[in-house]
MARSEVO-778321 format. One record per atom (N, C-alpha, C): x, y, z; residue in one letter; residue number from 1. Coordinates in steps of 0.1 Angstrom, whole numbers, always signed. Atoms other than C-alpha are relative to their C-alpha. Example, Ala and Ser with C-alpha at 12.3 -4.5 7.8 and 13.67 -1.06 7.14 Angstrom:
<sites>
((+9, -12, +0), A, 1) ((+123, -45, +78), A, 1) ((+9, +12, +0), A, 1) ((-9, -11, +0), S, 2) ((+137, -11, +71), S, 2) ((-8, +11, +8), S, 2) 
</sites>
This chain:
<sites>
((-8, -6, -10), M, 1) ((-2, +346, -857), M, 1) ((+3, -10, +11), M, 1) ((-3, +10, -10), T, 2) ((+17, +324, -833), T, 2) ((+1, +7, +14), T, 2) ((-1, -5, -14), A, 3) ((+16, +328, -795), A, 3) ((+14, +2, +4), A, 3) ((-14, -3, -5), M, 4) ((+46, +343, -778), M, 4) ((+4, -11, +10), M, 4) ((-5, +9, -10), T, 5) ((+68, +320, -758), T, 5) ((+2, +8, +13), T, 5) ((-1, -7, -13), L, 6) ((+73, +328, -721), L, 6) ((+12, +10, +0), L, 6) ((-12, -8, +1), E, 7) ((+108, +341, -728), E, 7) ((-2, +13, -9), E, 7) ((+3, -11, +9), E, 8) ((+95, +364, -756), E, 8) ((-8, +10, +8), E, 8) ((+9, -9, -7), K, 9) ((+69, +378, -732), K, 9) ((+9, +8, +10), K, 9) ((-8, -8, -10), F, 10) ((+97, +388, -707), F, 10) ((+9, +10, -7), F, 10) ((-7, -10, +7), K, 11) ((+112, +409, -735), K, 11) ((-10, +10, -6), K, 11) ((+11, -8, +6), H, 12) ((+78, +427, -743), H, 12) ((-1, +13, +8), H, 12) ((+0, -13, -6), Y, 13) ((+87, +461, -729), Y, 13) ((+10, +10, -7), Y, 13) ((-10, -10, +5), Y, 14) ((+106, +493, -738), Y, 14) ((+5, +8, +11), Y, 14) ((-6, -7, -11), V, 15) ((+128, +514, -717), V, 15) ((-2, +15, -3), V, 15) ((+3, -15, +2), D, 16) ((+117, +551, -712), D, 16) ((+12, +8, +5), D, 16) ((-11, -9, -4), E, 17) ((+139, +581, -704), E, 17) ((+3, -1, +15), E, 17) ((-3, +0, -14), S, 18) ((+136, +575, -666), S, 18) ((+6, -14, +4), S, 18) ((-5, +14, -3), G, 19) ((+148, +538, -669), G, 19) ((-11, -10, +3), G, 19) ((+11, +10, -3), C, 20) ((+114, +523, -664), C, 20) ((-1, -9, -12), C, 20) ((+3, +9, +10), W, 21) ((+106, +492, -684), W, 21) ((-15, +0, -2), W, 21) ((+14, -1, +2), I, 22) ((+72, +500, -698), I, 22) ((-6, -12, -7), I, 22) ((+7, +11, +6), W, 23) ((+50, +470, -705), W, 23) ((-7, +3, -13), W, 23) ((+7, -3, +13), K, 24) ((+39, +469, -742), K, 24) ((-12, -9, -2), K, 24) ((+12, +8, +1), G, 25) ((+12, +443, -736), G, 25) ((-12, +7, +5), G, 25) ((+12, -5, -4), W, 26) ((-23, +447, -724), W, 26) ((+1, +7, +14), W, 26) ((+0, -7, -13), I, 27) ((-28, +473, -696), I, 27) ((-15, +0, +5), I, 27) ((+14, +2, -6), N, 28) ((-58, +467, -672), N, 28) ((-5, +14, +4), N, 28) ((+7, -12, -4), A, 29) ((-83, +493, -660), A, 29) ((+7, +8, +10), A, 29) ((-7, -7, -11), N, 30) ((-61, +502, -630), N, 30) ((+14, +5, -5), N, 30) ((-13, -5, +6), G, 31) ((-31, +510, -653), G, 31) ((+12, -10, +2), G, 31) ((-11, +10, -1), Y, 32) ((-11, +478, -645), Y, 32) ((+1, -9, -12), Y, 32) ((-2, +9, +11), G, 33) ((+4, +456, -672), G, 33) ((-6, -14, +4), G, 33) ((+6, +13, -2), A, 34) ((-15, +423, -675), A, 34) ((+8, -11, -7), A, 34) ((-8, +10, +5), F, 35) ((+4, +391, -680), F, 35) ((-8, -13, +1), F, 35) ((+8, +13, +1), R, 36) ((-13, +359, -692), R, 36) ((+8, -10, -8), R, 36) ((-7, +10, +8), H, 37) ((+4, +327, -703), H, 37) ((-5, -13, +4), H, 37) ((+5, +13, -4), P, 38) ((-10, +292, -705), P, 38) ((+11, -8, +8), P, 38) ((-9, +8, -8), G, 39) ((+5, +269, -679), G, 39) ((+5, +7, +12), G, 39) ((-4, -7, -12), L, 40) ((+12, +296, -654), L, 40) ((-11, +0, +10), L, 40) ((+11, -1, -10), I, 41) ((-7, +296, -621), I, 41) ((+4, +12, +9), I, 41) ((+13, -1, +7), P, 42) ((-25, +319, -617), P, 42) ((+2, +4, -15), P, 42) ((-1, -3, +14), L, 43) ((-32, +323, -654), L, 43) ((+1, +14, -3), L, 43) ((-1, -14, +1), N, 44) ((-38, +360, -652), N, 44) ((+6, +6, +12), N, 44) ((-6, -7, -11), T, 45) ((-16, +382, -631), T, 45) ((+6, +13, -5), T, 45) ((-6, -13, +4), N, 46) ((+0, +417, -631), N, 46) ((+14, -3, -5), N, 46) ((-13, +2, +6), A, 47) ((+30, +419, -653), A, 47) ((+12, +3, +9), A, 47) ((-11, -4, -9), H, 48) ((+52, +436, -627), H, 48) ((+3, -11, +10), H, 48) ((-2, +11, -9), R, 49) ((+46, +407, -603), R, 49) ((+8, -12, -7), R, 49) ((-6, +11, +8), R, 50) ((+56, +381, -630), R, 50) ((+15, +4, -2), R, 50) ((-14, -4, +2), F, 51) ((+88, +401, -638), F, 51) ((+8, -1, +13), F, 51) ((-7, +0, -12), Y, 52) ((+97, +404, -602), Y, 52) ((+4, -15, +4), Y, 52) ((-2, +15, -3), E, 53) ((+92, +366, -596), E, 53) ((+10, -6, -9), E, 53) ((-9, +6, +10), H, 54) ((+111, +357, -628), H, 54) ((+14, +5, +2), H, 54) ((-14, -5, +0), L, 55) ((+141, +380, -623), L, 55) ((+6, +1, +14), L, 55) ((-5, -1, -13), V, 56) ((+144, +383, -585), V, 56) ((-3, -12, +9), V, 56) ((+4, +12, -8), G, 57) ((+125, +355, -568), G, 57) ((-15, +1, +5), G, 57) ((+14, +0, -4), P, 58) ((+92, +346, -552), P, 58) ((-4, +12, +10), P, 58) ((+6, -10, -9), I, 59) ((+70, +372, -534), I, 59) ((-6, -7, +12), I, 59) ((+6, +7, -11), P, 60) ((+63, +361, -499), P, 60) ((-15, +2, +2), P, 60) ((+14, -2, -2), P, 61) ((+27, +355, -490), P, 61) ((-3, +12, +9), P, 61) ((+4, -12, -8), G, 62) ((+9, +386, -476), G, 62) ((+7, +13, -3), G, 62) ((-7, -12, +4), L, 63) ((+33, +410, -493), L, 63) ((-4, +4, -14), L, 63) ((+3, -5, +13), V, 64) ((+28, +432, -523), V, 64) ((+12, +7, -6), V, 64) ((-11, -7, +7), V, 65) ((+51, +448, -549), V, 65) ((-4, +15, -1), V, 65) ((+3, -15, +1), D, 66) ((+53, +486, -546), D, 66) ((+9, +5, -11), D, 66) ((-8, -7, +10), H, 67) ((+64, +506, -576), H, 67) ((+6, +13, +6), H, 67) ((-7, -11, -5), L, 68) ((+90, +530, -563), L, 68) ((+0, +12, -10), L, 68) ((+0, -10, +10), C, 69) ((+89, +549, -596), C, 69) ((-14, +6, -2), C, 69) ((+14, -4, +1), K, 70) ((+51, +553, -593), K, 70) ((-6, -2, -13), K, 70) ((+6, +2, +13), K, 71) ((+45, +541, -628), K, 71) ((-5, -15, +0), K, 71) ((+7, +13, -2), R, 72) ((+20, +512, -627), R, 72) ((+4, -10, -12), R, 72) ((-3, +8, +12), S, 73) ((+30, +499, -662), S, 73) ((+15, -4, +0), S, 73) ((-14, +4, +0), C, 74) ((+67, +496, -652), C, 74) ((+2, -14, +5), C, 74) ((-3, +13, -4), V, 75) ((+81, +461, -650), V, 75) ((+14, -2, +4), V, 75) ((-14, +1, -4), N, 76) ((+117, +469, -640), N, 76) ((+1, -4, +15), N, 76) ((-1, +5, -14), P, 77) ((+124, +449, -608), P, 77) ((+9, +9, +9), P, 77) ((-7, -10, -8), D, 78) ((+149, +476, -597), D, 78) ((-8, +11, +5), D, 78) ((+9, -11, -4), H, 79) ((+120, +500, -594), H, 79) ((-11, -5, +9), H, 79) ((+10, +7, -9), M, 80) ((+101, +476, -571), M, 80) ((+5, -3, +13), M, 80) ((-3, +4, -14), D, 81) ((+100, +469, -534), D, 81) ((-11, -9, +5), D, 81) ((+10, +9, -6), V, 82) ((+83, +440, -517), V, 82) ((-3, +5, +14), V, 82) ((+4, -5, -13), V, 83) ((+63, +454, -487), V, 83) ((-13, -4, +4), V, 83) ((+13, +3, -4), T, 84) ((+32, +450, -467), T, 84) ((-10, +10, -7), T, 84) ((+10, -9, +6), R, 85) ((-1, +465, -480), R, 85) ((+0, +13, +7), R, 85) ((+0, -13, -8), A, 86) ((+0, +491, -452), A, 86) ((+11, +9, -4), A, 86) ((-11, -9, +4), I, 87) ((+34, +504, -462), I, 87) ((-2, +5, -15), I, 87) ((+3, -4, +14), N, 88) ((+24, +504, -499), N, 88) ((-10, +11, +0), N, 88) ((+10, -10, +0), T, 89) ((-7, +524, -491), T, 89) ((+6, +13, +6), T, 89) ((-6, -12, -7), S, 90) ((+13, +548, -468), S, 90) ((+9, +8, -10), S, 90) ((-8, -6, +10), R, 91) ((+36, +555, -497), R, 91) ((-8, +7, -12), R, 91) ((+8, -5, +11), S, 92) ((+7, +564, -520), S, 92) ((-1, +15, -1), S, 92) ((+2, -14, +2), S, 93) ((+1, +598, -534), S, 93) ((-14, +4, -3), S, 93) ((+15, -3, +1), S, 94) ((-37, +596, -534), S, 94) ((-4, +11, +9), S, 94) ((+3, -12, -8), P, 95) ((-54, +627, -521), P, 95) ((-4, -4, +15), P, 95) ((+4, +3, -13), N, 96) ((-69, +609, -491), N, 96) ((+12, -4, +9), N, 96) ((-12, +4, -8), V, 97) ((-35, +594, -480), V, 97) ((+9, +12, +3), V, 97) ((-8, -12, -2), V, 98) ((-17, +627, -485), V, 98) ((-6, +9, +11), V, 98) ((+7, -8, -10), A, 99) ((-43, +646, -465), A, 99) ((+1, -7, +14), A, 99) ((-2, +7, -12), G, 100) ((-42, +619, -438), G, 100) ((+13, +2, +7), G, 100) ((-13, -2, -5), R, 101) ((-5, +623, -434), R, 101) ((+1, +14, +6), R, 101) ((+0, -14, -5), N, 102) ((-11, +660, -429), N, 102) ((-9, +3, +12), N, 102) ((+9, -2, -12), G, 103) ((-36, +654, -401), G, 103) ((-14, +5, -3), G, 103) ((+14, -5, +4), H, 104) ((-68, +663, -420), H, 104) ((-5, -9, -11), H, 104) ((+6, +8, +10), C, 105) ((-93, +647, -443), C, 105) ((+2, +7, -14), C, 105) ((-2, -5, +14), A, 106) ((-93, +653, -481), A, 106) ((-7, +14, -2), A, 106) ((+7, -13, +1), K, 107) ((-117, +683, -476), K, 107) ((+6, +10, +10), K, 107) ((-7, -10, -8), G, 108) ((-94, +699, -450), G, 108) ((-4, +0, +15), G, 108) ((+4, +1, -14), H, 109) ((-112, +690, -417), H, 109) ((+11, -7, +8), H, 109) ((-10, +6, -8), L, 110) ((-87, +683, -389), L, 110) ((-5, -13, +6), L, 110) ((+3, +12, -6), F, 111) ((-86, +648, -376), F, 111) ((+3, +2, +15), F, 111) ((-1, -1, -15), T, 112) ((-93, +652, -338), T, 112) ((-8, -12, +5), T, 112) ((+8, +11, -6), P, 113) ((-107, +626, -314), P, 113) ((-15, +2, -2), P, 113) ((+14, -3, +2), G, 114) ((-141, +643, -317), G, 114) ((-6, +0, -14), G, 114) ((+5, -1, +13), S, 115) ((-143, +646, -354), S, 115) ((+4, -12, -9), S, 115) ((-5, +12, +8), T, 116) ((-128, +612, -364), T, 116) ((-6, -13, +5), T, 116) ((+5, +13, -3), Q, 117) ((-144, +578, -365), Q, 117) ((+11, -10, -5), Q, 117) ((-10, +10, +4), K, 118) ((-118, +550, -365), K, 118) ((-6, -14, -1), K, 118) ((+3, +14, +1), S, 119) ((-122, +515, -377), S, 119) ((+13, -8, +0), S, 119) ((-13, +8, +0), R, 120) ((-97, +486, -379), R, 120) ((+9, +4, -11), R, 120) ((-8, -2, +12), K, 121) ((-86, +496, -414), K, 121) ((+2, +15, -4), K, 121) ((-1, -14, +4), W, 122) ((-92, +534, -418), W, 122) ((-7, +9, +10), W, 122) ((+7, -10, -8), R, 123) ((-104, +566, -402), R, 123) ((-9, +8, -10), R, 123) ((+10, -7, +8), T, 124) ((-134, +586, -414), T, 124) ((-3, +14, +7), T, 124) ((+3, -13, -5), C, 125) ((-141, +623, -410), C, 125) ((-15, +1, +3), C, 125) ((+14, +0, -3), K, 126) ((-174, +626, -391), K, 126) ((-7, +12, -6), K, 126) ((+6, -12, +6), I, 127) ((-180, +661, -405), I, 127) ((-4, -3, -14), I, 127) ((+3, +4, +14), C, 128) ((-178, +648, -441), C, 128) ((-11, -10, -1), C, 128) ((+10, +11, +0), Q, 129) ((-199, +618, -432), Q, 129) ((-14, +6, +2), Q, 129) ((+13, -7, -3), R, 130) ((-226, +641, -417), R, 130) ((-5, +8, -12), R, 130) ((+3, -8, +11), E, 131) ((-225, +663, -447), E, 131) ((-5, -9, -12), E, 131) ((+5, +9, +10), W, 132) ((-229, +634, -471), W, 132) ((-14, -5, +3), W, 132) ((+14, +4, -4), R, 133) ((-259, +621, -452), R, 133) ((-10, +10, -2), R, 133) ((+9, -11, +2), R, 134) ((-275, +655, -452), R, 134) ((-3, +2, -15), R, 134) ((+2, -2, +14), Q, 135) ((-270, +658, -490), Q, 135) ((-7, -12, -7), Q, 135) ((+6, +12, +6), N, 136) ((-282, +622, -497), N, 136) ((-11, -6, +8), N, 136) ((+10, +5, -9), K, 137) ((-310, +619, -472), K, 137) ((-12, -6, -8), K, 137) ((+11, +6, +7), D, 138) ((-336, +612, -499), D, 138) ((+4, -10, -11), D, 138) ((-5, +8, +10), R, 139) ((-314, +591, -521), R, 139) ((-6, -14, +0), R, 139) ((+4, +14, -1), F, 140) ((-326, +557, -508), F, 140) ((-15, -2, +3), F, 140) ((+15, +0, -3), K, 141) ((-363, +566, -503), K, 141) ((-8, -4, -12), K, 141) ((+9, +5, +11), K, 142) ((-391, +550, -524), K, 142) ((-14, -1, +5), K, 142) ((+13, +2, -5), P, 143) ((-428, +546, -523), P, 143) ((-4, -14, +4), P, 143) ((+5, +13, -5), C, 144) ((-446, +519, -504), C, 144) ((-9, -6, -11), C, 144) ((+8, +6, +11), Q, 145) ((-462, +494, -528), Q, 145) ((-14, -2, +4), Q, 145) ((+13, +2, -4), Q, 146) ((-493, +492, -507), Q, 146) ((-7, +14, +1), Q, 146) ((+7, -13, -2), C, 147) ((-502, +528, -496), C, 147) ((+7, +12, -7), C, 147) ((-6, -11, +7), G, 148) ((-477, +549, -516), G, 148) ((+8, +10, +8), G, 148) ((-8, -9, -9), A, 149) ((-461, +566, -486), A, 149) ((+15, -2, -3), A, 149) ((-15, +1, +2), I, 150) ((-424, +575, -491), I, 150) ((+7, -4, +12), I, 150) ((-8, +5, -11), F, 151) ((-400, +556, -469), F, 151) ((+14, -4, -4), F, 151) ((-14, +5, +3), G, 152) ((-364, +545, -467), G, 152) ((+9, +3, +12), G, 152) ((-10, -1, -10), R, 153) ((-333, +543, -446), R, 153) ((+13, +5, -7), R, 153) ((-12, -4, +6), M, 154) ((-298, +557, -451), M, 154) ((+8, -11, -6), M, 154) ((-8, +11, +4), S, 155) ((-284, +523, -456), S, 155) ((-6, -7, -12), S, 155) ((+6, +6, +12), P, 156) ((-290, +510, -492), P, 156) ((+0, -15, +2), P, 156) ((+0, +15, -1), S, 157) ((-282, +474, -482), S, 157) ((-12, -5, +8), S, 157) ((+12, +4, -7), K, 158) ((-311, +473, -458), K, 158) ((-13, +3, -7), K, 158) ((+12, -4, +7), L, 159) ((-335, +488, -483), L, 159) ((-3, -8, -12), L, 159) ((+1, +7, +13), V, 160) ((-329, +464, -512), V, 160) ((-13, -8, -1), V, 160) ((+12, +9, +1), S, 161) ((-358, +440, -503), S, 161) ((-12, +7, +6), S, 161) ((+11, -6, -6), A, 162) ((-380, +465, -485), A, 162) ((-10, +5, -11), A, 162) ((+10, -4, +9), K, 163) ((-413, +470, -504), K, 163) ((-11, +8, +6), K, 163) ((+11, -6, -7), F, 164) ((-436, +483, -477), F, 164) ((+5, +9, +11), F, 164) ((-4, -10, -11), C, 165) ((-434, +512, -452), C, 165) ((-1, -5, +14), C, 165) ((+3, +5, -13), S, 166) ((-447, +492, -423), S, 166) ((-4, -14, +0), S, 166) ((+5, +13, -2), Q, 167) ((-456, +458, -410), Q, 167) ((-15, -1, -4), Q, 167) ((+15, -1, +3), A, 168) ((-493, +468, -413), A, 168) ((-2, -1, -16), A, 168) ((+1, +0, +15), C, 169) ((-489, +475, -451), C, 169) ((+4, -13, -6), C, 169) ((-4, +13, +5), C, 170) ((-471, +443, -456), C, 170) ((-11, -11, +2), C, 170) ((+11, +10, -3), Q, 171) ((-499, +423, -439), Q, 171) ((-12, +3, -9), Q, 171) ((+11, -4, +9), I, 172) ((-526, +442, -459), I, 172) ((+2, -6, -14), I, 172) ((-3, +5, +13), S, 173) ((-508, +433, -491), S, 173) ((-1, -15, -2), S, 173) ((+1, +15, +0), R, 174) ((-508, +396, -481), R, 174) ((-15, -5, +2), R, 174) ((+14, +3, -2), G, 175) ((-545, +398, -474), G, 175) ((-3, -5, +14), G, 175) ((+2, +4, -14), A, 176) ((-542, +392, -437), A, 176) ((-9, +9, +8), A, 176) 
</sites>
């Protein structure tokens, strides 16, 4: 079996009833067509980006290609718009984005100044966060290797290397 030429790869799709050009090659775990060809930089990229660059022109740095048709495997450049990541996300139909547009979290709690924690990139529902902590309070706890007492914190990143419940148990284990 011989490898496809670059021009053959740009014909590796079929047209569906809505006018989408559906990629017939490999589809990645996120549902996007994957395009790989020796000599191209980067070697692996999403097929829709390759098609856009090949048929329309370069994608400016910092921008992404938004599928207006909402089909991730579509490679039709007429169904794409080059936008910022924020605009692409705001056009999303994910439950969290849709709920946020409506002024509440995915579980229906209203976003108010008192119930919302804002960071630079997103907002979080304090009610949902509190509920998650309550339900998972024992999730990161484990026994001390010296005395067997159960200990732990809510943050799994801080617990990774912890082996002892206190400084005293740590010193006892070292023979101090």
